[in-house]
C-alpha positions in Angstrom: -23.2 -112.8 -69.9 -21.6 -109.4 -69.5 -24.3 -107.6 -67.5 -22.9 -105.4 -64.9 -23.9 -104.3 -61.4 -25.2 -100.9 -60.5 -24.1 -98.4 -57.8 -26.4 -97.9 -54.8 -29.3 -95.4 -55.3 -27.8 -92.8 -52.9 -24.6 -92.6 -54.9 -26.5 -92.4 -58.3 -28.7 -89.6 -56.8 -25.6 -87.7 -55.7 -24.2 -87.9 -59.3 -27.4 -86.6 -60.7 -27.5 -83.7 -58.3 -23.8 -82.9 -58.9 -24.6 -82.3 -62.6 -26.9 -79.4 -61.6 -24.1 -77.7 -59.6 -22.3 -75.1 -61.8 -19.0 -75.6 -59.9 -19.1 -79.3 -60.4 -19.2 -78.9 -64.1 -15.9 -77.0 -64.3 -12.4 -78.3 -63.9 -11.6 -79.9 -60.6 -8.4 -78.9 -58.8 -5.6 -81.0 -60.2 -5.2 -82.9 -56.8 -8.9 -83.4 -56.6 -12.1 -81.8 -55.3 -11.6 -80.7 -51.6 -14.8 -82.4 -50.5 -13.7 -85.8 -51.8 -10.2 -85.5 -50.4 -11.7 -84.6 -47.0 -14.2 -87.5 -47.2 -11.4 -89.9 -48.0 -9.2 -88.6 -45.2 -12.2 -89.0 -42.7 -13.0 -92.5 -44.0 -9.4 -93.8 -44.0 -7.8 -92.1 -41.0 -9.3 -94.8 -38.6 -7.9 -97.6 -40.8 -4.5 -96.1 -40.9 -4.5 -95.2 -37.2 -3.5 -91.7 -37.9 -5.0 -88.4 -39.0 -4.6 -88.2 -42.8 -4.0 -84.7 -44.2 -6.5 -84.3 -47.1 -4.4 -81.6 -48.8 -1.0 -83.1 -48.5 -1.5 -86.9 -48.3 -4.3 -87.6 -50.8 -4.5 -87.2 -54.6 -7.5 -87.9 -56.7 -6.8 -89.6 -60.1 -8.7 -90.7 -63.1 -9.4 -94.2 -61.8 -6.9 -96.3 -59.9 -5.1 -97.3 -63.1 -4.1 -93.7 -63.9 -3.2 -93.3 -60.3 -0.8 -96.2 -60.5 0.6 -94.8 -63.8 1.2 -91.5 -62.1 3.1 -93.3 -59.3 5.3 -95.2 -61.9 5.9 -92.0 -63.8 6.8 -90.2 -60.6 9.4 -92.6 -59.3 10.5 -95.0 -62.1 13.4 -94.0 -64.3 14.9 -95.9 -67.3 16.3 -99.2 -66.1 14.7 -99.2 -62.7 13.2 -102.5 -61.6 9.7 -103.1 -60.4 8.6 -106.4 -58.7 5.2 -107.9 -59.5 3.6 -110.9 -58.1 2.0 -113.0 -60.8 -0.8 -113.4 -61.7 -0.9 -109.6 -62.0 -3.3 -107.0 -63.3 -2.3 -106.7 -66.9 -2.4 -102.9 -66.9 0.7 -102.9 -64.6 2.9 -104.0 -67.5 2.4 -101.1 -69.9 2.3 -98.6 -67.0 5.7 -99.7 -65.8 7.1 -99.8 -69.4 6.1 -96.2 -70.1 8.8 -94.6 -67.9 11.3 -97.3 -68.8 10.9 -99.7 -66.0 12.0 -103.3 -66.0 9.8 -106.0 -64.4 10.9 -108.8 -62.1 8.3 -111.5 -61.4 7.5 -113.6 -58.3 4.9 -116.3 -58.9 2.0 -117.1 -56.6 1.8 -120.9 -56.6 -1.7 -122.5 -56.6 -2.7 -124.8 -53.8 -1.1 -128.2 -54.0 -4.5 -129.9 -54.0 -6.2 -127.2 -56.1 -7.0 -129.6 -59.0 -8.9 -132.1 -56.7 -10.3 -130.1 -53.7 -11.9 -126.8 -52.9 -9.1 -124.7 -51.3 -8.9 -121.3 -49.7 -7.5 -118.6 -51.8 -5.1 -118.1 -48.9 -3.3 -121.2 -50.1 -2.0 -119.4 -53.2 1.5 -118.7 -51.8 4.8 -117.2 -52.7 8.3 -118.3 -51.7 10.0 -115.5 -49.7 13.3 -116.8 -51.1 12.0 -116.1 -54.7 11.3 -112.6 -53.6 14.7 -112.1 -52.1 16.4 -113.4 -55.3 14.8 -110.8 -57.6 15.8 -107.9 -55.4 18.8 -106.0 -56.9 20.4 -102.6 -56.4 18.1 -101.5 -59.3 14.9 -102.5 -57.5 12.9 -99.3 -57.0 9.3 -100.5 -56.3 7.2 -103.5 -55.5 3.5 -103.7 -56.4 1.0 -105.5 -54.1 -2.6 -106.3 -54.8 -4.8 -107.3 -51.8 -7.5 -108.4 -52.0 -6.0 -110.0 -55.1 -7.4 -110.0 -58.6 -7.8 -112.7 -60.0 -6.9 -115.1 -57.1 -9.2 -113.6 -54.4 -6.3 -113.9 -51.8 -6.0 -111.5 -48.9 -2.4 -111.4 -48.1 -1.9 -112.3 -44.4 -0.3 -110.0 -41.8 2.7 -112.3 -41.7 3.2 -112.2 -45.5 2.9 -108.5 -45.6 5.3 -108.0 -42.7 7.9 -110.1 -44.5 7.5 -108.1 -47.7 7.5 -104.8 -45.8 10.6 -105.7 -43.9 12.5 -106.4 -47.1 11.3 -103.1 -48.6 12.6 -101.2 -45.6 16.0 -103.1 -45.7 16.5 -102.5 -49.4 14.8 -99.0 -49.6 12.0 -100.1 -52.0 8.8 -98.2 -52.5 5.6 -100.1 -51.9 2.6 -99.5 -54.3 -0.3 -101.2 -52.6 -3.2 -101.8 -54.9 -6.2 -102.0 -52.5 -9.1 -101.3 -54.8 -11.1 -104.2 -53.4 -10.5 -103.0 -49.8 -14.2 -102.9 -48.9 -14.8 -106.5 -50.1 -12.9 -108.8 -47.7 -14.4 -111.9 -46.0 -11.4 -112.6 -43.7 -9.3 -110.2 -41.6 -7.7 -107.6 -43.9 -4.4 -105.9 -43.1 -3.2 -102.8 -44.9 0.6 -103.0 -45.3 1.0 -99.2 -44.5 -0.3 -99.9 -40.9 2.5 -102.4 -40.0 5.1 -99.9 -38.9 6.1 -96.2 -39.4 9.1 -97.4 -41.5 6.8 -99.3 -43.9 4.2 -96.5 -43.9 6.9 -94.0 -44.9 7.5 -95.8 -48.3 3.9 -96.9 -49.0 1.4 -95.5 -51.5 -2.0 -97.0 -51.1 -4.3 -97.1 -54.2 -8.1 -96.9 -54.0 -11.1 -96.8 -56.3 -14.6 -95.3 -56.1 -15.4 -97.4 -59.1 -14.7 -100.6 -57.3 -16.1 -99.4 -53.9 -19.4 -98.3 -55.4 -19.7 -100.6 -58.4 -19.2 -97.6 -60.7 -16.1 -98.6 -62.7 -17.2 -96.3 -65.6 -16.8 -93.2 -63.4 -13.0 -93.5 -63.4 -12.5 -92.0 -59.9 -9.5 -93.3 -58.0 -7.0 -92.0 -55.4 -3.6 -92.5 -53.8 -3.0 -92.0 -50.1 0.5 -91.8 -48.7 3.3 -89.6 -47.2 3.2 -86.0 -48.3 6.8 -86.2 -49.7 5.7 -88.9 -52.1 2.2 -87.8 -52.9 3.5 -84.4 -54.2 5.4 -86.3 -57.0 2.4 -88.5 -57.9 0.3 -85.3 -58.1 2.8 -83.7 -60.4 2.8 -86.7 -62.7 -1.0 -86.8 -62.6 -1.2 -83.2 -63.6 0.9 -83.8 -66.7 -1.0 -87.0 -67.7 -4.6 -85.7 -67.5 -4.5 -82.4 -65.6 -7.6 -83.2 -63.5 -10.3 -85.9 -63.1 -14.0 -85.7 -63.8 -15.5 -83.2 -61.4 -19.1 -84.1 -60.9 -18.3 -87.8 -60.2 -15.7 -86.8 -57.7 -18.5 -84.9 -55.9 -20.8 -87.9 -56.1 -18.0 -90.2 -54.7 -17.5 -87.7 -51.8 -21.2 -87.9 -50.9 -21.0 -91.6 -51.3 -18.3 -91.8 -48.6 -20.1 -89.3 -46.4 -23.3 -91.3 -46.5 -22.1 -94.9 -46.8 -22.0 -95.7 -43.1 -25.4 -94.2 -42.3 -26.8 -96.3 -45.2 -25.1 -99.4 -43.9 -23.6 -99.7 -47.3 -20.2 -101.2 -46.6 -21.4 -104.1 -44.5 -24.4 -104.7 -46.8 -22.2 -104.7 -49.8 -19.8 -107.2 -48.3 -22.6 -109.4 -47.2 -24.4 -109.3 -50.5 -21.2 -110.0 -52.6 -20.3 -112.9 -50.3 -23.8 -114.3 -50.7 -23.5 -114.0 -54.5 -20.1 -115.8 -54.4 -21.4 -118.6 -52.2 -24.6 -119.1 -54.3 -22.7 -119.0 -57.6 -20.0 -121.5 -56.4 -22.7 -124.0 -55.6 -22.7 -125.0 -59.3 -19.0 -126.1 -59.0 -19.9 -128.4 -56.1 -22.7 -129.8 -58.2 -20.2 -130.4 -61.1 -17.4 -131.7 -58.9 -15.1 -128.9 -60.1 -12.8 -127.5 -57.3 -12.3 -123.8 -56.9 -10.2 -121.4 -54.8 -12.6 -120.0 -52.2 -12.1 -116.2 -52.3 -11.1 -114.3 -49.2 -12.0 -111.0 -50.9 -13.1 -109.3 -54.1 -15.7 -110.6 -56.6 -13.7 -113.1 -58.7 -13.4 -116.8 -58.3 -10.8 -119.1 -59.9 -12.2 -122.5 -60.9 -9.9 -125.5 -61.7 -11.1 -127.2 -64.9 -8.5 -129.9 -65.1 -11.5 -132.4 -65.2 -13.1 -130.7 -68.2 -12.1 -132.7 -71.3 -12.4 -130.6 -74.5 -13.7 -132.5 -77.5 -10.9 -134.0 -79.7 -10.3 -132.2 -83.0 -12.5 -129.2 -81.8 -12.0 -126.4 -84.4 -10.4 -123.6 -82.4 -9.5 -120.4 -84.3 -5.8 -120.2 -84.9 -5.3 -117.3 -82.5 -6.8 -119.5 -79.8 -5.3 -122.8 -80.7 -1.8 -121.4 -80.3 -2.5 -120.2 -76.7 -2.4 -122.2 -73.5 -5.2 -124.5 -72.5 -7.2 -121.9 -70.5 -7.7 -119.9 -73.7 -9.2 -122.9 -75.3 -11.4 -123.4 -72.2 -12.5 -119.8 -72.4 -13.4 -120.1 -76.1 -15.3 -123.3 -75.5 -17.2 -121.9 -72.6 -18.3 -118.9 -74.5 -19.1 -120.6 -77.8 -20.6 -123.9 -76.6 -21.9 -123.1 -73.1 -22.7 -119.4 -73.4 -20.7 -118.1 -70.4 -17.8 -115.7 -70.5 -14.7 -116.2 -68.3 -11.2 -114.9 -68.3 -8.1 -117.2 -68.9 -5.7 -116.4 -66.1 -2.5 -117.2 -68.0 -3.1 -113.7 -69.5 -1.8 -112.5 -66.1 1.3 -114.7 -66.1 4.7 -114.8 -67.9 5.1 -117.7 -70.4 7.4 -119.7 -68.1 4.7 -119.8 -65.5 1.7 -120.5 -67.8 1.6 -124.1 -66.4 0.6 -122.8 -63.0 -2.7 -121.4 -64.2 -3.7 -123.1 -67.5 -6.3 -125.3 -65.9 -8.0 -122.4 -64.1 -10.7 -120.0 -65.3 -11.7 -116.6 -63.7 -15.4 -115.9 -63.2 -16.9 -112.6 -61.9 -20.0 -112.6 -59.6 -20.6 -108.9 -59.6 -23.8 -109.5 -61.5 -27.5 -109.3 -60.9 -28.9 -112.6 -59.4 -30.9 -113.5 -62.5 -27.7 -113.3 -64.6 -25.9 -115.5 -62.1 -28.7 -118.1 -62.1 -28.7 -118.2 -65.9 -25.0 -118.6 -65.9 -25.3 -121.5 -63.4 -27.9 -123.2 -65.6 -25.7 -122.9 -68.7 -22.6 -124.1 -66.8 -24.5 -127.3 -65.9 -24.1 -128.1 -69.6 -20.4 -128.8 -68.8 -21.4 -132.0 -67.1 -21.0 -134.2 -70.2 -17.5 -133.0 -70.7 -16.3 -133.7 -67.2 -14.2 -136.8 -66.6 -13.1 -138.2 -63.2 
């Protein structure tokens, strides 16, 4: 059940045409092709309520992941501390470790009734006092992810303001991972828009792969103040020199033509429709889930699923938390792949997520319908 989801035709056509352009088949400038930087500046200036300078305030990277690595390499020194909210995207860990950073964690707590009722992903919450406690004189950066993977939470304006104010007070850089920024189903606030003081310390991460369902293209970017972007660009140059040129051109055309093709709104509407149709199966089965506010992942609580006694799990699964056993059982016996979210938690907080499973709905409809049919096979394992 790993079938993917394809980019829109106008973006694929742009990629094909770019391959016939001699210039597009040579090295791109290290900070990115001018057309893509300009397209991003034009697309995002209205969201940031300012005119973005494409030459000084944008850098193109080899996917959002390499862009974040470049940010960590640019600003993190040995012993500097970086704050992550857990669950976290697992690539953050190695990226922070490479320049010698130390991670401090703040957990998102699941909804109190998440095991018995369908709840909004907004109900996954953090304690501001927990955040204050992990800030030390060594704290250099905090990483945000909104819309959030795997929770589907869109951080509220109030939550972001509280985080941003602490970062201003303690001189902390904000790395805002907003790769799902075009897939939000509730009002979406960008932390860099909250105040000039917050904007001056915020690097915003984006992804053409996520925006256009072309994750294999590895085209990402960072937008931020010129005096920060120059250091990210310097690190990026040393990591991979430049990013794939023809796909940068295709991404640029994608942004130039997205509005006239009605792509952004249609994409959001289509993905929300997929989410709602897929989640019907959980209502049928009586399994509660966290209703996503953004992105294309859903966390389902499987506390009611009773795994067979003495089931023969492989040793590498048997020693892991319950969600790993659920994932193995779902794949082996039901025929549906899902991600165990404790993979995105520190061991002391496994208990927060070990009854949940993450499912992705960025699939063709026939794949989702087949998955739903197979998941109905769980019924005999569900206890009240």
